[in-house]
N, C-alpha and C positions, 0 to 999 in steps of 0.2 A: 503492501498500500505505499500509497504516493502523499506525502502532501504541501502545502504553503500559505506562507503565514498573510492575511489580507485583513488591512487594518477599515472598519466600514464606522460610522457616522450614527447613533442613534435615526435622526432623520431618515438616514438613507436604508435601511432594514426599515426600519415602520413604513415609507412608502411606497400605500397602497394596499394598509394592511383592511387584512377581511378576517374578521370572527366568527363563527358560529355559533350560535345558542342553541342551534337544537343535538351539537352533535358535541356542545362542550371542550370547541378546539381552535387555537391558531389558523386557522390560512396560507395564508400566502402573507408577503413582504419581498423590497426588492421590484414593488412594483413591479410585482407577481414571477418574478424570474427563483423566488426562493417558497418551498414548501415548508410550512411553518414546520407541523405536525403528521409525516406521515405516515403513510397504515401501520408499520413495525415500531411507533412511539406509541405512548401512555398517556392517555384522556390531561386535562389545563386539568393543575391540581393548586395552584396559585389560592384561587377564588377559595377556598371550604377555608369553613374557621373565619368568617369575618372578612377573608383574602387580606390574613397581616399579613401573608407572605408579597404578596404583591404589591403590596406598600413599601413593602421594605425593602423592594425592590426601586420602585422611585427613588424611596430615602436611598438609596445610594449612591444613582446618582446626584440626588441634586445638593448634597454630601461629600460630591467629587470621593468617594469609594470606589477604587476596582471589583467589576463584576465575574471575573475571573474568564476564561481562553472560554471563546465560543470552538464549535468544531459542527463545519458543514461538506456534509458527501453530496460530488462533482459528480450524478448520473452521466451519461455513455449522451444521453442527447444534449450534455449540457448545465440543462437544468442546478438544481444545487436546492438539498433537500439538509432538513437538521438534525443531526445526530446526534446534538446534546449543546443542550439553549437551551430550550422550546417553551421552558417555565421562564422565563426572563424576556426572552422575545412579546411572547404572548402579554407578558402580564405591564413590557413598553405600551404595546402593541393596544393594548386596551386601555393606557390613561392617555392615552395621545388621541383614539380616538374617543374619552369620554366616556368610559366604562366604569369610571367609577372615581373616587375622590381627594386628594393627597390633602393633611393636615398643613398646614402650614401656618405661623406662629396662632395657634390653634384657632385658625378659622379653615373650613374645606374648602381646595378649589379643583376644578376643573380643572384640567389643560391648559385648554384655547382661553380662560381666566385666572390664570394664572401670572406674576409681573412678565414681562417681555428678558430684561433679564435669566429671571427662572426657563422662561422655556429656552432661552438661546443655548441655556447650560446645557440643559437635558438634551436637544435635539443636537448637539454637539459633538455630546460626551462619545468619547471616541470603544469601539469595540474590537477587541483581538479575536479573526476568527478563523482557525483550520481548517483549511479545504480538503480533503482527503479521497482520495481516486486509490478504488481497487476490483477487485470483487463480489459480488455484494454477501461467500463466505467471509470473506475480511471483515467489506464495515458490519455487518451483524454482529465477527468477534469482537470489535473494536466497539460496536455500541452493548455490547454488554457488558463490557470492564471497567466503563469509563462510568463516571460519576453525574448520575439524570438531577441535575437542579437540587443538590443536594438530597433527597429524596430516593431512599436504596429502591432501584426496580425489586416488584413482587418474581414471584415465578409464571403467573400468568402473564405477566406482562413483559416478563423472557421470552414469554412459550409464543407472544402473539408478532415478537420480531422479529426469532427466530424465523417461522411463516405465512409473514407477513402476502397477502395477498392478496383475491377475490374473498377467499370464504372468511377471510378473518376480517376485511372489510364487510362485509353483510355479519358477521356477529357480533362486533365493535358495535354497529347498533342500532341494532333486533336488543341490546342484553348493557350497551354500556352507557343510555343517556339516564344524567342521574332523572334529567324529569320529565320522564314519560312516567304516564300518571299509573300506569303497571307498576312498574316500582315497588308503593308504596305494598303493594299487595305481595308481592312478590317476597319483600324486605319482612313480614311478620314469618316467614320458611326461611330465609338464604341468611345466614351473617356474614357483617361486612359492608361493603358498600361500588356501589355498578361504578360507581366511578372510577376507583380502581381494579376492574377487572374478576370481583369478589362473584357476582349472577353470575357473566361470562362461564368461569371457572367452574361453578357446581353443575349450569350447564352442561357442560362440557362431561364432568365427571360424570352427572349418570348417563348419558347417551355413548357412554362409554365405556361402563363398565369399570373408570380412574384410572384406563388408562388415556388419559391427555394427551400425551406427544403422538404417541403411536397416530390416534383419532386426526389431529392436524393435520401429521405430516401426510396422514392418505389423502384428507380433503381439499390440503392447501388452494386446488388449483378449482374445487369446482365454484360454482358461480352460484348455490343458493346453497343454503340451508335451512330448504324444508328438513331433514331427519332433524338435526338439533331441534328446531322453533318444534315441530310433531312432539315427538319425545318429551320438551320438554313443557309445552301444555298438556302432553298426558297427566305427566308427575303432577302437577297443582291443581290440575281437575280430577287427579282421582283425590287427594286429601281434601278437598273440598269438598265434596260429595257423600265426602266419612264421617266427617268433622262439621258440626250443626258451627263449633264456637273457633275462635281460635285463641290461645290460649301461649301468655310469651314464652315457654316453657319446650316449645312449635317449633321454635327459632331454632337454626345450626345441624337441627335432628340432621341423619343421616337418612333423607328421600329417596333417592332413587334407589338406597340398599333395600328402602324398606316397600317401593314402592316391586322392586325384584322383587321381593317373599311372597307381596302378599294380594301384587294391584288383582289377582283371579280369585278369588274368597273372595265368597258374599258376604256381606255384610245388612246387617241395618243401622242403616245412622242414627237411629232415634235410644236406638239402645249403647250402642256405642259412645254416645254424648251424653248418658247418664252416669255410665260405664266410669268413665275420661273424666267425670265433671265429679263420682263419689270419688273414687283418686283421689285428685290433687285435694283433695279437700281431707283426706285421711290423717291423721294425722301420725300413725301408726308408715308411714312412705316416705321413705326420705332419699329417694333419689326419683323425687315428680317428672323430669323428662325422658326416665323409659316407661311411664307409666302407657302410652301409645302404644312403643311396640309392643311391648304386656298387651294391651287389650286385642292388637291383633292378631297377635299371637294364640291369642283363645282363650288370657288369662292363667297360662297351664305356669310358667314360667316365672315365680316370685320373685328370684332371682336380681333378678330385671331392676326390683325397685327398693328393692336390702332395707328388708322390714325392721319396724325399732325393734329391737329386742328388749328384754325384761332386764330393767336396773337390776344393778348387785343387791342394794336392802328387801328388793321386792323378792330378788330370791331367797334371802335370808330368811328373810321371815314366812315363807313360804316353806321355806325347808324346814325349820322349826317349830312350825304350826303341824305339820306334814309329818312330823318322825316324833312329838311325843306322844301324836293318837296314836304312832301306830306305835311306839310302847307298850299303850297300854292297852293297844288289840291283841297282843304278838304278833305280830304280823311287819312285813317289810316295808318300810319308808315307802317306798317308788311302788304305786297304786297297782303297777303295772307284774307287776312281783308278784304285787303278796295277795295276785288271784291266782296263779299260776300253781305248777305242779316237780317246780325244782327242786334242785341245795337253795336258792334265793327268797323263798317262803318267807321266809324271819330276819331275814339281809339288814340291817339297817346299813345302808351304806352314810357312807360319809360327802359334807356337800361338795367336796372334787369331785367326786365319782358319779355327780347326777349335773341334768340338766332341766334349766325352764324349757317348760313345754308350753303350748295354747291350747287349752282344755274342747275350747274349741277354735277349730282350725284357724284362723283369717284372712284364708281366702273364703271361705265360707259367712265372713261377717264377726265372726271374735276379734277383741280387742285382745291391745296389748297392756291394759293391765290385774293389776294382784288379786280379781275377784274372775276371772281368765285362766289364772300360772298354775302347774300343777309341775311339779318338779321331779324327775324320772331320772333312771339311771339311763348311763349312759348307751348299756346296748338295746335299750327296749326302743329311746328316743330318737335310736339313731335307726332305727327296726320301723319305727309309724314315722317315719321323713323321707325314708324312702318307699313306702304306699301311694 
């Protein structure tokens, strides 16, 4: 890869600047000859969190602080693409076109209303850019290792860069627009930010069974994303058809895996929703995020819920009561040993040799409190638990 150093002013870089509110990205600069956010680039992030980062870029220029090097890729047709610096360039372009204000002496100013000397200072600020020329593999490798706007690139953003093409372009348009009204609905089930490619990553994970890179490589040059869209919509529609309400615990679950395992099972959504509501209100259930998988699986695997166990003080009180009663009756303090016919029929077990057990099983509505607790010898408790 060959590089040459070029000096531009902010005015030159921002000439012809255009910004897409829909796609949340800077499009062009340098009078249309610079593509600010090629498809392998991440979305514009500096406007998040109240725009503190984009204001900081303007502040650096006003105070004559260096902004750091820019890196442009020169394509075979002679156009330039931003490899590193699109967050800074977009911030400057957005400010110079009146998209946000800058506080000067505690007064907010849009660019056009700034004092002329400050406007001139901004426009005449010089920016150093390395122009890189090389094969796609070299450019993409360089893109992966340089620091992008001071914010670490995440795995999906890196994959978007490596496998850029018509598929990634269409997929980003569908799943990476934070202003899309559907994002709020999807956000009930998916963690992260659409802008940081988390929704796209989840959609790809669902359709590929976790083999995202293989899937992107296979479909890189596809001109549509029909399979990706359809599978994603199938999962979302399936969730909504089964659960009548949305709970905070649904966010971030492995819905793609749950769909693969259970979507062919018939469910009564009314019964499912009531069971979920009951379990989420049950103080014995400690892992509430697993309630949904537990219900979808037929309410069989209670290990998913991490049911609250009896407290040590409860165990001691029940043990003492059972032991006193057993000695008085001349039988074992394990109720199941006491009704047996082996050598343990009259054995008095130590507390450490016994386990607490629900008299009425929790799965059948038994509570985890002292009135529903009995102490069994470990052998009987384990045998009962395995039935």
